[in-house]
C-alpha positions in Angstrom: 0.0 0.0 0.0 2.7 2.4 1.1 5.7 0.7 -0.4 7.7 0.8 -3.6 8.5 -2.4 -5.4 12.0 -2.6 -3.9 13.1 -3.1 -0.4 13.5 0.7 0.0 12.8 3.7 -2.1 15.9 5.2 -3.7 16.9 7.9 -6.2 19.8 9.2 -8.1 20.7 12.9 -8.0 23.6 15.1 -9.3 24.4 18.7 -9.9 24.4 20.2 -13.4 27.4 22.5 -13.2 30.8 21.1 -13.2 33.9 23.2 -12.8 36.3 20.2 -13.0 36.3 17.1 -15.1 36.2 14.2 -12.6 36.0 10.5 -12.9 35.5 9.1 -9.4 36.1 9.6 -5.7 38.6 7.1 -4.2 39.8 6.6 -0.6 43.3 6.1 0.6 43.5 5.5 4.3 41.4 8.1 6.0 41.6 10.6 3.1 39.3 11.0 0.0 40.7 12.2 -3.3 39.1 13.3 -6.5 40.4 11.8 -9.8 40.7 15.0 -11.8 42.9 16.7 -14.4 44.0 19.4 -12.0 45.3 19.0 -8.5 43.1 19.8 -5.5 43.5 23.1 -3.8 41.1 22.7 -0.8 41.4 20.4 2.2 38.3 19.9 4.4 38.8 18.0 7.6 35.8 16.4 9.3 36.7 14.5 12.4 39.6 12.3 11.4 38.7 12.2 7.7 40.3 14.5 5.1 38.7 15.5 1.8 41.1 16.8 -0.9 38.7 18.9 -3.1 38.7 21.9 -5.5 37.4 25.3 -4.6 35.6 25.9 -7.8 32.8 23.3 -7.7 32.6 23.3 -3.9 32.3 27.0 -3.4 29.7 27.3 -6.2 27.1 25.2 -4.3 27.9 26.0 -0.7 27.3 29.4 0.8 28.9 28.4 4.1 32.2 27.6 2.5 32.1 30.8 0.5 31.6 32.8 3.7 34.4 30.9 5.6 36.9 31.8 2.8 35.6 35.4 2.6 35.7 35.9 6.4 39.2 34.6 6.6 40.6 37.4 4.3 43.1 34.8 3.1 42.8 34.0 -0.6 45.3 31.2 -0.2 43.4 29.4 2.6 43.5 25.8 1.7 42.3 24.0 4.9 38.9 24.1 6.6 38.0 22.1 9.7 34.3 21.3 10.3 34.0 18.9 13.2 30.4 20.0 14.0 29.0 19.0 10.6 25.8 16.9 11.0 25.9 13.5 9.3 29.7 13.2 9.7 32.1 12.2 6.9 29.6 9.9 5.3 27.1 12.6 4.6 29.8 15.1 3.4 31.1 12.5 1.0 27.7 12.4 -0.7 27.5 16.2 -0.7 30.9 16.4 -2.3 30.0 14.0 -5.0 26.9 16.0 -5.7 29.0 19.2 -6.1 31.2 17.4 -8.7 28.2 16.1 -10.6 28.7 12.5 -9.6 25.3 10.7 -9.2 24.3 10.2 -5.6 22.1 7.3 -4.5 19.5 8.6 -2.0 18.1 6.0 0.4 16.1 6.0 3.7 19.4 5.3 5.4 21.3 8.4 4.2 18.6 11.0 3.4 18.3 12.5 6.9 22.0 13.0 7.3 22.4 14.4 3.8 19.5 16.8 4.3 21.1 18.1 7.5 24.5 18.4 5.8 22.9 20.4 3.0 21.3 22.7 5.5 24.6 23.1 7.3 26.5 23.9 4.1 23.7 26.2 3.0 23.3 24.6 -0.4 20.2 26.6 -1.2 18.3 27.5 -4.4 19.9 31.0 -4.3 23.2 29.5 -5.5 21.8 27.0 -8.1 18.4 25.8 -9.1 17.9 22.3 -8.0 20.5 22.5 -5.3 21.0 19.7 -2.7 18.5 21.1 -0.2 15.7 21.1 -2.7 16.4 17.6 -4.0 16.7 16.0 -0.5 13.6 17.8 0.7 11.7 16.5 -2.4 12.9 13.0 -1.7 11.8 13.2 1.9 8.3 14.5 1.1 7.3 12.4 -1.8 9.2 9.2 -1.3 10.1 8.6 2.3 6.9 9.9 4.0 4.8 7.8 1.7 6.5 4.6 2.9 6.0 3.0 6.3 9.4 1.3 6.3 11.3 4.4 5.1 9.6 6.6 7.7 10.7 4.2 10.5 14.2 4.0 9.2 14.6 7.8 8.7 13.2 8.5 12.2 15.7 6.0 13.6 18.6 7.6 11.7 17.6 11.0 13.2 18.8 9.9 16.6 22.4 11.1 15.8 21.3 14.3 14.1 19.8 16.3 17.0 19.0 19.1 17.0 19.2 19.5 13.2 16.6 16.8 12.4 14.3 18.4 15.0 14.7 21.9 13.7 14.2 20.7 10.1 10.9 19.1 11.1 12.1 15.7 9.9 11.2 14.0 13.3 7.7 15.6 13.4 6.9 14.7 9.8 8.1 11.1 10.1 6.2 10.7 13.4 2.9 11.9 11.9 3.4 9.7 8.9 3.9 6.7 11.1 0.9 7.6 13.2 -1.3 8.0 10.2 -0.4 4.7 8.8 -0.7 2.9 12.2 -4.2 4.2 12.6 -5.3 3.3 9.0 -7.4 0.3 8.2 -5.2 -2.8 8.6 -6.9 -4.5 5.7 -5.1 -2.2 3.3 -1.6 -3.0 4.7 0.6 -5.4 2.8 1.8 -8.0 5.3 5.2 -8.2 3.8 5.9 -4.6 4.9 5.0 -4.9 8.6 7.4 -5.6 11.3 5.5 -8.6 12.5 5.5 -11.4 10.0 3.5 -14.5 9.9 4.7 -17.6 11.8 7.5 -19.3 10.0 8.5 -16.2 8.0 11.2 -13.6 8.5 10.1 -10.5 10.5 12.3 -8.4 8.2 11.1 -6.0 5.5 10.9 -8.2 2.4 8.9 -8.3 -0.7 6.7 -11.3 -1.2 7.2 -11.6 -5.0 5.9 -15.2 -5.0 2.7 -14.3 -3.3 -0.4 -13.5 -5.3 -2.3 -10.2 -4.6 -5.4 -12.2 -3.6 -3.4 -14.1 -1.0 -2.1 -10.9 0.5 -5.5 -9.3 0.5 -7.1 -12.3 2.3 -4.4 -12.5 4.9 -5.7 -11.3 8.3 -3.6 -8.4 9.8 -3.7 -8.1 13.6 -4.2 -4.7 15.1 -0.8 -4.8 16.8 1.1 -5.2 13.5 3.0 -1.9 14.1 4.3 -2.7 17.6 7.6 -4.3 16.6 8.6 -1.6 14.2 7.9 1.3 16.5 9.7 -0.3 19.4 13.1 0.1 17.7 12.9 3.9 18.1 14.6 5.8 20.8 12.4 6.8 23.7 12.0 10.4 22.7 11.0 9.5 19.2 8.7 6.8 20.5 7.0 9.3 22.7 6.5 11.6 19.6 5.0 8.7 17.6 2.7 7.6 20.4 1.5 11.1 21.1 0.7 11.5 17.4 -1.2 8.2 17.4 -3.3 9.4 20.4 -4.2 12.5 18.4 -5.3 10.4 15.5 -7.8 8.6 17.8 -6.4 5.1 18.2 -8.0 2.9 20.9 -6.4 3.3 24.2 -6.1 -0.5 24.7 -3.8 -0.7 21.6 -1.8 2.3 22.8 -1.3 0.7 26.2 -0.3 -2.6 24.6 2.3 -0.8 22.4 3.7 0.9 25.5 4.0 -2.5 27.3 5.7 -4.0 24.3 8.2 -1.2 24.1 9.0 -1.5 27.8 9.6 -5.2 27.5 12.3 -4.5 25.0 14.1 -1.6 26.5 13.8 -2.2 30.3 15.8 -5.2 31.5 13.6 -5.6 34.6 10.7 -6.5 32.4 10.6 -9.4 30.0 8.1 -11.3 27.9 6.7 -14.6 29.1 7.9 -16.0 25.8 11.5 -15.5 26.9 12.2 -19.2 26.7 11.2 -19.2 23.0 13.6 -18.6 20.1 14.3 -14.9 19.3 12.4 -15.0 16.0 9.3 -16.4 17.7 9.4 -14.4 20.9 9.3 -11.2 18.8 5.9 -12.3 17.5 3.4 -11.5 20.2 -0.2 -10.3 20.5 -2.2 -8.4 23.0 -5.7 -9.2 24.2 -7.2 -7.3 21.3 -5.5 -9.5 18.7 -7.4 -12.0 16.7 -7.4 -15.6 17.6 -5.1 -16.4 14.7 -2.3 -14.4 16.2 -2.2 -16.5 19.3 -0.9 -15.7 22.8 -1.3 -12.6 24.8 0.9 -10.0 26.2 2.1 -10.9 29.7 5.1 -9.4 31.3 6.9 -10.8 34.3 9.7 -9.5 36.5 13.0 -11.3 36.2 14.2 -13.0 39.3 16.3 -10.9 41.6 19.3 -13.2 40.9 19.0 -12.6 37.2 18.5 -8.9 37.7 21.7 -8.6 39.7 23.8 -10.7 37.3 22.3 -9.4 34.0 24.4 -7.0 32.0 22.7 -4.2 30.2 24.0 -1.5 27.9 21.7 1.1 29.3 22.8 3.2 32.2 20.6 4.0 35.1 20.1 7.5 33.7 18.8 6.2 30.4 16.5 3.7 32.1 15.2 6.5 34.4 14.4 8.6 31.3 12.6 5.6 29.7 10.5 5.0 32.8 9.6 8.6 33.2 8.6 8.9 29.6 6.5 5.8 29.6 4.6 7.0 32.7 3.8 10.3 31.0 2.3 8.7 27.9 0.2 5.9 29.5 -3.5 6.6 28.6 -5.6 7.9 31.4 -8.4 5.4 30.8 -8.7 2.5 33.2 -7.4 -0.9 31.9 -5.4 0.7 29.1 -2.5 -1.3 30.6 -2.5 -4.2 33.0 -2.2 -3.7 36.7 0.7 -6.1 36.7 2.6 -3.9 34.3 1.9 -0.8 36.4 3.2 -2.5 39.5 6.4 -3.6 37.8 6.9 -0.2 36.3 6.4 1.2 39.8 9.0 -1.2 41.1 11.5 0.1 38.6 10.5 3.7 39.3 11.4 3.3 42.9 14.6 1.5 42.1 15.8 4.2 39.7 14.7 7.1 41.9 12.1 8.5 39.4 10.6 11.9 40.1 8.2 11.8 43.1 5.4 13.4 41.1 5.5 10.6 38.5 5.7 7.9 41.1 2.6 9.4 42.8 0.8 9.4 39.5 1.8 5.8 38.9 0.5 4.8 42.4 -2.9 6.4 41.6 -3.0 4.4 38.3 -2.3 1.2 40.3 -5.1 2.1 42.8 -7.6 2.4 39.9 -7.0 -1.3 39.0 -5.8 -2.6 42.4 -8.3 -5.5 42.3 -6.4 -7.0 39.3 -3.1 -7.1 41.2 -1.3 -10.3 42.2 0.7 -11.0 45.3 3.9 -11.5 43.4 3.7 -8.1 41.8 2.8 -6.5 45.1 5.9 -7.6 46.9 8.0 -4.6 46.0 11.3 -4.3 47.8 12.0 -1.2 49.8 14.9 0.5 48.0 15.2 3.4 50.4 16.9 3.2 53.7 14.5 1.2 55.8 14.5 -1.7 58.2 11.7 -3.5 56.4 12.3 -5.8 53.4 9.2 -4.8 51.5 7.8 -1.4 50.9 4.6 -1.6 53.1 4.1 2.2 52.9 3.7 2.0 49.2 1.0 -0.7 49.4 -0.7 1.5 52.0 -0.8 4.5 49.7 -2.0 2.4 46.8 -4.8 1.0 48.9 -5.8 4.5 50.0 -6.0 5.5 46.3 -8.2 2.5 45.6 -10.6 3.4 48.4 -10.8 7.0 47.2 -11.6 5.7 43.7 -14.3 3.4 45.0 -15.8 6.1 47.1 -15.9 8.5 44.1 -17.6 5.8 42.0 -20.1 5.0 44.7 -21.3 8.6 45.0 -21.5 9.0 41.2 -25.2 9.0 39.9 -24.1 6.8 37.0 -22.6 4.1 39.2 -25.7 2.9 41.1 -25.7 -0.4 39.1 -22.1 -1.1 39.9 -22.5 -1.6 43.7 -22.2 -5.4 43.3 -19.1 -5.0 41.1 -17.6 -2.7 43.7 -18.2 -5.1 46.5 -16.6 -7.9 44.5 -13.6 -5.6 43.9 -13.3 -4.8 47.6 -13.5 -8.5 48.4 -10.7 -9.3 46.0 -8.6 -6.5 47.4 -9.3 -7.7 50.9 -8.0 -11.2 50.0 -5.0 -9.7 48.4 -4.2 -7.5 51.4 -4.6 -10.5 53.7 -2.1 -12.5 51.6 0.3 -9.6 51.5 0.1 -9.2 55.3 0.8 -12.9 55.7 3.9 -12.6 53.6 5.3 -9.4 55.0 4.5 -10.4 58.6 7.5 -12.7 58.6 9.7 -9.7 58.6 10.9 -9.2 62.1 11.4 -5.5 61.5 7.8 -4.8 60.5 6.3 -2.7 63.2 3.0 -3.5 64.8 1.6 -0.1 63.9 2.2 -0.6 60.2 0.7 -4.1 60.3 -2.4 -2.8 62.2 -2.9 0.3 60.0 -2.8 -1.8 56.7 -5.1 -4.5 58.2 -7.7 -1.9 59.3 -7.6 0.2 56.2 -10.4 -1.7 54.5 -14.0 -1.4 55.8 -15.5 -4.3 57.7 -17.9 -5.0 54.8 -15.0 -5.8 52.5 -14.3 -9.1 54.4 -16.9 -11.8 54.6 -14.4 -14.1 56.4 -11.4 -13.2 58.5 -9.5 -16.5 58.0 -6.9 -14.7 55.8 -6.5 -12.0 58.5 -6.1 -14.7 61.2 -3.3 -16.4 59.2 -1.6 -13.0 58.9 -2.0 -12.4 62.7 -0.7 -15.9 63.5 2.3 -15.5 61.2 3.1 -12.1 62.8 3.0 -13.7 66.3 5.3 -16.5 65.2 7.8 -14.0 63.8 7.6 -11.7 66.9 7.6 -13.9 69.9 8.7 -11.1 72.2 5.4 -9.2 72.0 3.9 -8.2 75.3 0.4 -9.3 76.4 -0.9 -5.8 75.6 0.6 -5.8 72.2 -0.8 -9.2 71.4 -4.3 -8.1 72.4 -3.9 -5.0 70.3 -2.8 -7.1 67.3 -5.8 -9.5 67.7 -8.2 -6.5 67.6 -7.8 -6.3 63.8 -9.8 -9.5 63.3 -13.4 -10.4 64.2 -13.7 -13.8 65.8 -17.3 -14.1 64.6 -16.1 -14.1 61.0 -13.7 -17.0 61.5 -14.6 -20.4 59.9 -14.9 -23.5 62.0 -11.5 -24.7 60.9 -10.0 -21.4 61.9 -11.8 -21.5 65.2 -10.4 -25.0 65.9 -6.9 -23.8 65.1 -7.3 -20.6 67.2 -8.6 -22.6 70.2 -5.4 -24.5 70.4 -3.1 -21.6 69.5 -0.9 -20.9 72.5 0.3 -17.6 70.9 -3.1 -16.0 71.2 -4.2 -14.1 74.3 -6.5 -16.1 76.6 -9.3 -13.6 76.1 -9.2 -14.1 72.4 -9.3 -17.9 72.8 -12.4 -17.6 74.9 -14.0 -15.4 72.3 -13.1 -17.9 69.6 -14.5 -20.8 71.5 -17.8 -19.0 72.2 -18.1 -18.0 68.6 -17.4 -21.6 67.5 -20.0 -23.0 69.9 -22.6 -20.5 68.5 -21.8 -21.4 65.0 -22.1 -25.2 65.7 -25.4 -24.6 67.4 -26.7 -22.5 64.5 -25.5 -25.1 62.0 -27.3 -27.8 63.9 -30.4 -25.7 64.2 -30.4 -24.9 60.5 -30.0 -28.6 59.7 -32.9 -29.4 61.9 -35.1 -26.7 60.4 -34.3 -28.1 56.9 -35.2 -31.6 57.9 -38.4 -30.5 59.7 -39.9 -28.3 57.0 -43.7 -28.5 57.2 -43.7 -30.0 60.7 -44.5 -28.2 63.9 -41.7 -27.1 66.2 -42.4 -29.6 69.1 -42.3 -32.4 66.6 -38.7 -31.8 65.4 -37.1 -30.6 68.7 -35.9 -34.1 69.8 -34.1 -34.9 66.5 -31.9 -31.8 67.0 -30.1 -33.5 69.9 -29.9 -36.7 67.9 -28.5 -34.9 64.9 -26.0 -33.0 67.0 -24.8 -36.3 68.5 -24.6 -37.9 65.1 -22.8 -34.9 63.7 -20.2 -34.9 66.4 -19.7 -38.6 66.0 -19.2 -38.2 62.3 -16.6 -35.5 62.6 -12.9 -36.3 62.3 -11.0 -37.6 65.4 -8.8 -34.5 65.4 -11.9 -32.3 65.5 -13.3 -34.3 68.4 -10.1 -34.2 70.4 -9.8 -30.5 69.9 -13.4 -30.0 71.0 -12.8 -32.1 74.1 -9.8 -30.1 75.0 -11.7 -26.9 74.4 -14.5 -28.1 76.7 -11.9 -28.9 79.5 -10.5 -25.4 79.1 -13.9 -23.9 79.3 -14.8 -25.8 82.4 -11.4 -24.9 84.0 -12.0 -21.3 83.2 -15.6 -21.5 84.6 -14.3 -23.0 87.9 -11.6 -20.4 88.2 -14.1 -17.7 87.5 -16.5 -19.0 90.2 -13.6 -19.1 92.7 -12.7 -15.6 91.9 -16.3 -14.5 92.3 -16.6 -16.2 95.7 -13.4 -14.6 96.9 -14.6 -11.3 95.6 -17.9 -11.6 97.6 -16.1 -12.5 100.8 -13.8 -9.5 100.4 -16.8 -7.3 99.7 -18.5 -8.5 102.9 -15.4 -7.9 105.0 -15.1 -4.5 103.4 -18.7 -3.6 104.3 -18.2 -4.7 108.0 -15.0 -2.7 108.3 -16.8 0.3 106.8 -19.7 0.0 109.4 -17.3 -0.2 112.3 -15.4 2.7 111.0 -18.6 4.7 110.6 -19.6 3.9 114.3 -16.2 5.0 115.6 -16.4 8.3 113.7 -19.9 8.9 115.0 -18.8 8.3 118.6 -15.9 10.7 118.3 -18.1 13.3 116.7 -20.8 13.3 119.6 -18.4 12.9 122.6 -18.2 15.9 125.2 -17.4 16.5 128.9 -21.1 16.9 129.9 -22.2 13.8 128.0 -19.3 11.7 129.4 -20.2 12.8 133.0 -23.9 12.0 132.3 -22.9 8.6 131.0 -20.8 8.0 134.2 -23.7 9.0 136.5 -26.1 6.8 134.5 -23.7 3.8 135.0 -23.4 4.6 138.7 -27.2 4.7 139.1 -27.5 1.4 137.4 -24.9 -0.1 139.7 -26.7 1.4 142.8 -30.0 -0.1 141.8 -28.5 -3.4 141.3 -26.9 -3.2 144.7 -30.1 -2.4 146.5 -31.9 -5.1 144.6 -29.4 -7.7 145.8 -29.4 -6.6 149.5 -33.1 -6.0 149.9 -34.0 -9.3 151.7 -31.4 -8.6 154.5 -32.5 -4.9 155.4 -35.6 -4.3 157.6 -38.7 -3.1 156.0 -39.1 0.2 157.8 -35.8 1.4 156.3 -37.0 1.0 152.8 -38.8 4.4 152.6 -35.6 6.0 153.9 -33.6 4.4 151.2 -36.1 5.4 148.5 -36.1 8.9 149.9 -32.4 9.2 149.8 -32.3 7.9 146.3 -35.1 10.1 145.2 -33.5 13.2 146.9 -30.2 12.5 145.2 -31.9 12.3 141.8 -33.8 15.5 142.4 -30.7 17.3 143.4 -29.0 16.1 140.3 -31.8 17.4 138.1 
């Protein structure tokens, strides 16, 4: 569609004015000479290469050389040094041949360098009609930009021509040409000119002369046919192409797949899952949008840490950092444009390479949008900063917060009412993932209890239907941290709900010596309630349609049968649990009895104390004297009562009188 009949478009150009009869250019060592009838009078040095030329044809077509000789004020100047010439000696050789009228073969490989050299030498139309600038520009516009392959090759060759290629708009024009062709209907693309060839054929640019047009037209072209060709570009040119493709309106899924393919080729920390395949076959991949005939999908995995440490790469950390930052900036904003696994691996490399914090934060937000798709292996990101922990728990905490914020914004949106069930499923998947992550990182002895607790309690209670995973994480943390105090163990166990534990988890927790005693009691109670409810539900199912008094007795029978049918380990565990419960009950009753006795003793002591205080408060000299007299009176009465039979009767009135008079005197 866009190709010429050869491997690459080419053209022959030459100048029309010749000042010197020449036959050919020949090289001797690092110098070029012109076979002519007169000796050369101009030496131009470019890097380590010397060109022995003549002033007449060279000065006619180059305004820059003319100006150099004029500004020197030396008519005998015979040597000019131009080390900053774009394109180097190769491009200047072609420009020199053009000046001498020798035909020059223009190709996609040399056109960009020759165009920049012509601009540097100022070989404009003012000096001669059809000068080198005009002819190279025409070749670029009418030949190169109409070809997919040549556009790729020219853009690749511009990597060594900055900033000349950028200023001459060669990069922009090639990028837009590539973008336009990538977004075109794939049915019109000739398969032989795509970077991805059919299975069993070479992926190179070849012309299928033995194939009939009908066969080419009937061949199915996958939508990712352009990935392989674009991935050979340098990162800045790749960004230009992908930006132009976005503007053209390509689907964001394809853009994301192209970015992932590029990252798999240029970042050594990322690799294709077809790494074990031969190189020719591993280059042929397809994303999830490819047709079934393309086979396979795009899945990227992180190389093992041992391989990462021993692998040698030609890219320096600075180049890798630039690639990661550029890829983060061009990832489409739409959700699911790239996989969550890819985002996490890119985030891992971003932390390792010390990427700008703003880009890392943006990447963490993107991961939070798709956090339910993550896997435990991708989530175990090492902590590359100076930290005591092995894994970056703070990073996972931030990603989880972004996920919750995203879910909250979607739940309040009026267009998201029908997605409540989907959100609950996403939260449940994230809860299972977080529990698995906590189980893994809990083995780190340097992981603080606060970090563990904050991450475990970040999700709402409704996200977990079962706390078995959380219990495993708690138990693993207790194993790795045996020196925790009783208070810390109680604080750790508060993150889980004993009522959400399954029967198996309850049985394990009942025999777990690492758990606090209070938690064990709660687990046993919860287990008993669950067994009772299960037996009651079984009885209800069996007694459907029968009155309650008719199916009450079978409940006990079914319970006994159920217990007899349970495994021996379950029964032994239940027996031990019963003994523990009875022991705890006995100890509790003993404590209650002692408490009541102490309470009674306390009340008696309090009463006695109150009496003493009352006595001290109301005691005075008058009352004490009165009490003494009262006691004396009682003693006197008792005395007379005892001696009354021995005293004569007539004296009784006298005694009464005396007593009476004494009382009156006192009053």
